N, C-alpha and C positions, 0 to 999 in steps of 0.2 A: 116221676116220684109218686104221683097220685095213684097210678096203677100198680107199680112194682113195690114201692115201699109201704104205701098206706092201704093198698087193696081196695081202692075206691072205684070199682068198676063192676057193673052187674054181670058182664059176660065172663070175666076172669074170676070174679067172686071175691069174697073178703079174705084174700090171701096176701101175706106180706113176705117178700123175699129179701133176705139179708144180702146186701150188695157188697159187704166187706170181705167176702170169702176170697182167700188166696187162690183157690183152685178153680175159679171161674164162676159162671152163672149157676145158681142153685136150682135151675129148672131146665126143661128140655128145649130143644130147638123148636118144637111145635108150639110150646108155650111162649117162647120168645117171639115167634111169628104172630101169635094171637095178641100179645102185648103190643107189638109194633102196629098191628092193624087197629087196635083200640085207641092207641095214642094218636095215630094218624087221623082217625075219625073224630076224636075230641078236638084236635087242632083245626081240622077242616070246619067243624061246626062253629068253633069260636071265630074263625076267620069269616065265615059266611054271616054270622050274627053281627060282627063288627062292620062289615061292608054294608049290610042292611041299615044298621044304625047310622052310619056316616051318611048314607043316601037320604035317610029320613030326616036327619038334622042338618043337611047341607046348607040351608039358608042361615041357620043360627051359627054354624061353623064359619061361614063366610063373614058374617057380622063380627064374630070374634076375631078372625084374622085381620079384618080391616082395622079394628080397634088396636090390635097388637102392632100393626104397621104404624099406626098414628102415634101410639103412646109408648110402645116397646115393652113396658112393664105395666101389668094390671093386677088388681087385687081380687080377693074372693068375691066381694060384693059386686064388682063389675062383671065377673064371670057368671055369677048367679043371676044378675039382671038380664043377661043375654040367654043363658041356657035354661034358667029356671031352677027351682028346687030339685034336689036329688030325687029320683023316682022311688027310692027306698030309704028307710031310716037307718042311719049309721051312727051309733052312739059314740064310737071312737072319734069320728069326724066332728061331731058336736062338741065333744070334750076338748079336742084340739083347738077348735075355733074359740071356745070359751077361755081356754088357757092363753091363746094368742091375744084375745081382746083384753084380758086382765093385765098383760104385760105392757100394753100401750099406754 
């Protein structure tokens, strides 16, 4: 969807292809191959980044797993105590936490 529907790829360009066509794909087989290649590369990069992140945080993940084995259910504060603050600011996440706290 990122590549075909929203045109979010530098190699394919800012093109959006309507997928609701009754007559098939609105692009050539060459373009389809380019799209497949770009999507495959995006997924591969995400997989490699995820593997690196898991390796980097393996000790913390093990600590988290041990706590889950012990308690079965943990809350946000316990996860944060082990993994630390999020490395980026997420306003929706903060709003969700504020809303959840106000309901308690």
